[in-house]
BAPA-225809 format. One record per residue (C-alpha): residue in three letters; x, z, y. Coordinates in nm, 3 decimals, padded with zeros to 5 digits. Layout:
- ALA	X	Z	Y;
...
END
This chain:
- MET	-01.776	04.326	-01.738;
- LYS	-01.761	03.934	-01.775;
- LYS	-01.775	03.910	-01.397;
- ILE	-01.455	04.105	-01.298;
- ILE	-01.305	03.884	-01.567;
- SER	-01.417	03.571	-01.425;
- VAL	-01.326	03.677	-01.078;
- ILE	-00.975	03.766	-01.237;
- PHE	-00.920	03.455	-01.414;
- ILE	-01.041	03.249	-01.125;
- CYS	-00.806	03.419	-00.884;
- CYS	-00.524	03.399	-01.125;
- PHE	-00.571	03.015	-01.139;
- PHE	-00.592	02.926	-00.807;
- ASN	-00.237	03.104	-00.771;
- ALA	-00.089	02.894	-01.041;
- VAL	-00.247	02.566	-00.886;
- ILE	-00.116	02.658	-00.503;
- ALA	00.194	02.769	-00.668;
- GLN	00.253	02.454	-00.858;
- SER	00.178	02.275	-00.582;
- GLU	00.432	02.467	-00.320;
- SER	00.672	02.402	-00.578;
- GLU	00.620	02.041	-00.596;
- ILE	00.612	02.014	-00.197;
- LEU	00.968	02.193	-00.197;
- GLU	01.070	01.956	-00.492;
- ILE	00.984	01.616	-00.287;
- GLN	01.176	01.812	00.048;
- SER	01.467	01.897	-00.136;
- SER	01.521	01.546	-00.371;
- GLY	01.640	01.323	-00.050;
- LYS	01.402	01.020	-00.260;
- TYR	01.130	01.062	-00.012;
- LEU	01.061	01.071	00.394;
- TYR	00.797	01.311	00.466;
- GLY	00.647	01.474	00.804;
- ILE	00.549	01.798	00.885;
- GLY	00.297	01.884	01.098;
- GLN	00.170	02.155	01.230;
- ALA	-00.174	02.220	01.498;
- ASP	-00.493	02.400	01.552;
- ASN	-00.645	02.141	01.383;
- TYR	-00.651	01.894	01.128;
- ARG	-00.612	01.557	01.313;
- GLN	-00.352	01.684	01.545;
- ALA	-00.134	01.830	01.274;
- ASP	-00.175	01.501	01.066;
- HIS	-00.074	01.298	01.387;
- ASN	00.201	01.560	01.434;
- ALA	00.339	01.467	01.064;
- LEU	00.312	01.120	01.125;
- ASP	00.534	01.163	01.506;
- HIS	00.799	01.364	01.237;
- LEU	00.784	01.100	01.035;
- ILE	00.820	00.790	01.233;
- THR	01.125	00.979	01.363;
- GLN	01.326	00.924	01.036;
- ILE	01.263	00.563	00.988;
- THR	01.515	00.320	01.054;
- VAL	01.573	-00.084	01.017;
- LYS	01.844	-00.252	01.041;
- VAL	01.838	-00.652	01.099;
- GLU	02.106	-00.887	01.086;
- SER	02.131	-01.250	01.185;
- TYR	02.366	-01.554	01.168;
- PHE	02.442	-01.910	01.129;
- GLU	02.622	-02.071	00.858;
- GLY	02.750	-02.398	00.941;
- LYS	02.850	-02.655	00.652;
- THR	03.023	-03.018	00.692;
- THR	03.067	-03.254	00.461;
- GLU	03.250	-03.573	00.462;
- ILE	03.230	-03.878	00.151;
- GLU	03.389	-04.191	00.245;
- GLY	03.377	-04.112	00.620;
- ASP	03.003	-04.066	00.637;
- VAL	02.965	-03.635	00.824;
- LYS	02.692	-03.470	00.719;
- GLU	02.650	-03.158	00.906;
- PHE	02.439	-02.859	00.817;
- ALA	02.393	-02.525	00.967;
- GLN	02.150	-02.265	00.809;
- SER	02.042	-01.953	00.916;
- VAL	02.069	-01.641	00.731;
- VAL	01.882	-01.332	00.814;
- LYS	02.011	-00.993	00.607;
END
């Protein structure tokens, strides 16, 4: 009888852990706060690679740069200065 109770307890415990993990995954996917990748394959290595490829397609970078020129004149002495600005 103790073995049956132990088996039932273990099954319930693992179901609770799996359900919690699935709910956390759904929360991450629907929150909009995270980028994530999904990958499916016959083996872990290929699935991991597919998930990384999926994640990479979501990442973008925008870089802007320009120069700001400044000219000052004090009593006929002119100084020019250019500064590179990267955003």
